[in-house]
N, C-alpha and C positions, 0 to 999 in steps of 0.2 A: 460466212454463216449461211446456212440454207434454212428457209422458213416456209412452211406451208400454213396458210391461214384459211380456215373454213372450206377446205378443198373437198369437192365431191367429183365423182366420175359416173356418168350414165352411159349405158350401151343399149341401143334399141329400146329406149324408154325405161329401162330398168336400172336402178341404182346399184352399182357394183362396188362403190367405194365411198366412204365418208358419211357425214362430214367429219373432217379431222383437222387438228392443229398439231404441228410438230416443228420443233426447232433443233437443228443439229449444228454444233459449234465447229469452227475450223480446228484442225488437228485432232479431231475426235474419231474414235472407232465405234461405229454404231451397227448393231445387229438387228435385222428384221426377222423375228421368230414366229413361225406359225405353220400349221399343216398345209398341204397342197390345197390350192384354191382359196387360201385365206386372204389373198390380196397383195402378197409380197412383190411379185413381178409388176403388177399394175401400179403399185406405189412407186417402184423404181422408174417405171416409164414416165410417170408424171414428174418425178424429180429431174430426169434427164431431158425432158422436153420432147420425148417421142410421142406423147399424148398431151393434149391440153385439157385442163380440168373443166368440167361443166359449170362449176361455180367455184368461187374462191380465188386466192392468189398464190403464186410461187415467187419468192423473193430470194435473191442471192446478194448477201452483204447489203441488204436494204433496198436493192434495185429490183423493181418488178420485172420479172422475165416471163410472166404468164403468157402462154401461147407462142413464145419465141422458139424457133426450131432448134433441134439439137445441134445443128451445124454452127449455130451462133453462140453456143455455150462451150465452156472449157470443161468438157466431161470425158471421162475415160471409162470403158465398160469391159468387164471380164465375165464371160458367161460359162455355164456348166459345160457346154460344148466348145471348149477353147479352140481357137483357130490360129495357126501359124502359116506363113508362106513357105511351102515345102522346098521351093527352088532357091530360097535365100538362106544365107547363113544366119546363125543366131544373132550375130552382130547386126546384120542388115534388117532382120526382123524387128529388133529392138529400135533400130535407128529409123525405121520407115515413117513413123508419124513426124519426126523431126525433119526428114527430107521433104515430106509433103509440105511442111510449113516453111521450107527453104531457109532453115537455120544455117549459120556458118559451119564449115567443116570442123573447125577446132572445137566449137561448142558441142556439136553432135558427138565427136569422139569422146570428149570429157564426160558428157552426160551418160552415154552408153556404158562406158567403163565404170562409172560410179554406181549405176543401178545394177550392173552385172555383178559387181563385187558385193553389193548388198544382198543379192539373191543367190550368191554362190554359183554364178554362171561364167566366171572369168575363164576357166579352163576349156569352155565349150564354145567360145565366141566364133571360132572359125568352122565349126561343124554345122551340119544342116539338121533341122528339127527331127526328121524321121530317124536319125541315128541316136537320138536321146531317149532316156527313159520317160515314162509318163509324167513323173514329177518334174523332171527338167523341162519338158515341153510346157507344162503348166507355169513354171517359173518364167519361161520366156514370154508367154502371153501376159503374165502379170507385169513383167519388166517393161513390155511395150506400152502398157497402160500407164505405168508410173512415170516413165521417162517424159511424158507429155507435160509434166508439172500441172496436171489438171486440178482445178479447184474442187471437183467432185469426182470421186472414183467409186463406181458401182460394181459389185461382184455378186452375181446371181448363182448361188450354190456352185462356186467354181471348183470345189474339191470333191464333188459327188462321184465323179467317174474314176477317181484314183483308188489304188488299193490302200489297205488300212495303214501300212507303215508309212507310205508317202503322205497320206492325209494327216497323220499325226505329226509328221515332220513339218509340213507346211503350216498346220494350225499353230504350232509352237513358234514358227518364224514370223507369221503375219503381224502380230502385235509389234514386234521389234521393227519390222519393215515400215510400219505406218507411223511409228512414234516420231513426233516432231516434224511431220511433213508439212503441216499448215493447211492440208486439204481436209475436206469432209469425206470420210470413208464410210460406205454403207455395204453391209455384207448380209445377204439373205440366206437363211438356212431353215430346215425343218427339224433340226436336231438340237434339243436343249443342251446336251453335253458340249456341242460345238460352241454355243453361245457362252457357256460357263468358262470354257477353256480360253476363248478369245478375250473375255472381259469387256472393258469399255462400257457402253450403254446398250440396253436392249429395249426394242419396242415389240410388244407381243400383239399379234394381229388375229382377228376373228371376223370372218365374213366382211372384209373390206374396212374394218374399223380398228384403230389402235386402242387396245384395251388398257395398256399401261406403258409408260416409258420412263426410264431412269437407269441408274447404275445397275449393271446386270445382276450382281449378287443381291442387291436390294429387291429387285423385281422377283427374283427367285425365292428369296426368303419371306418376302412380305407382299404376296399378290393382293391386289385390290379386290379381286372378285374370282368367281369360280372359273370363268373362261381363261383368265390369265394363269391361274394355277394349272389348268388342264393343258394349256399351250406349253407350259414349262415342266412337263412330266412325260418321261418316256422310260418304260412302258406307261400306258395311260393312267391318269389319276384315278384312284379308287374312290367311289362315293357311295353314300348310303343315307336314306332318310333317317332323321333322328328327332328327338324331342328334348329340349332343355327344361328340366323341372328342378327348381331350386339349385342345389350345388351338384346336381347329377346330370349327365348327358346319357339319355337312353337311346341306343341304336335299334333299328329295326331288327327283330329277331331276339331281342331280350338282353343284349349286352349292355352293361352300364360302366361308366367311367366317372370318377370323382373329378370335378372341375377345380382349377386353381387359378389364382390371379384374377385378371379382368374378366375371364370367362364366367366366373361365379356370379358376377353382377349383371350379366345379360338378362333381358326379360325372358320369362318362360314362354315356350311356344315351339312350333315346328321349325326345324332347321335342316340343313344338309351338312353332314360330316364328310370331310374329304381327307385323304392321306395318300402319300406317294408310295409306290410299291416297296421301296427300301425301308419303309416304316412298318411294313407287315412282316413280322419276324417269326422264324422257327423257334427261337429261344426267347424266354421271358425277358423283357427289358428291365433295366435297373429301376426305372421310375414306376414300376408296377404296371401301368397301362391297362389294357383290356384284353381279355382272352376270349377267343371265338372258336367255335367248332365249325369246320368247313368240310366240303367234299371236293376232292381233286377232279378237275375236268381234263387237264392235259398239262404235261411238263415239257418245257423247251430247254434244251441243254445247249449252252454256248461254249462250254469248255471251262471258263473261269467263273461263270455265273449260271444260275438256273432260274428260269421264269416259271413259277408254279401258278397256273390258272385254277382258281377255286370257285366254288359256289357256296354262298352263305345265305341261307334263307331266301334264295331267289336272286341275290345280288352277285354279280360276277366280278371278282377281284383278281389282281395279279400280285403275287409276292415275289420280290427279287432277293434271292438268296445266294451268297457267295459259295463257290464250289459246286460239286456235282451232287444233285439230289434227284434221283430218278424215281419219282413216286408214281405208282400205277393209277390210272384213271379209276374213279370210284372210291379210292381209299379215303378214309376219314383222317383229317389232319387238324390238330389244334394249333392255331396261330395266335400271335400276340401283336397288338397295335400299340405303338409307343404314344403315350399321352402328348409328348412334346411335338410329335409329328401330326397330331390330329387337329385339323383346321375346321372351324365352324363358319358356315355361310348362311346368310338369311334366305328367305324364300325367293327373294329377288336376285340371288346369286352373289350379293355383296359380302365381302369378308367381314366377319364380326370379331373373332378372337381365336386363339389357340387354346386347346383344352388345358395346356400347362405351358410354362415358359420354355421357349426353344433352347435346346442345347447347341453350342457352337460345334461345328464339324468342319473338317478340312474342305469338303466340297458339298456334300449333301446335308440337308437339315430341314 
């Protein structure tokens, strides 16, 4: 178990991280999710022992390792710029940390072959890395980290440089690879979809602080605050000033939605409404929702989806629509916000309620 207690990190007299508390269990897959410069890499460096915290403690299985160098810890790291030894075979690349540790030859052979089978590298053990595809080279780097039997395995956006097909393949494999390992696995990413696909637990980060930590799907569906909801939304979360007045939520620009459930009992006053792009629809939702008139700013076509950027009374939103919808800039477009997807946040950013009960969906909700 890896525990961070009251950890902070200062650079040049400026606090860049914390204070934060975080506990990661053995055999768990943990995702650090946040935009660039949110503190993911800094947090991983503290976990590994590459940096010492300014305040607080780092414990491994209850043992205080604060300030202990990385060389004295059983840590394996896989970075975005993965590195293999080009002159060595895949077998020798994977075996290299075991040879450095002077493990017996029979043990090295058994462990290399075991992890190679796990990562589907057995047919390539006699080849050199440069003769492999990008995905196979990445698997080799991951295998070298796993073969150490490290108690902590850190992966800093290791799939970012791979093409889409290879990334999806490895994303699907990683949870299987890590299952039952007994190690603490930490995976840093900027992509909410990657966190959802990997599952496990997710810690959302903002400016060096963990805003929420828990089972990935729970953090996604039930963000504690506006920053967590924003970290778990790509394209960016849509927000708009609003006012809660009795059973009605009034959005800036005049739109109104009838509140249901616990949202009806919220005290009246100014709030912020937030909703993810896939809850801003071209077609009217079944739950009635809210209809808004917007002006199209620009449309991004990805092939299977369209990102429609719109202006609504000075608020810039993004609608995520399936299929090709090439709408000209300046065109007027009537859109619909699902009540179940409309989240209400207080003036301090704290989550208060949903406008209506959330519907279960396969992935998004």
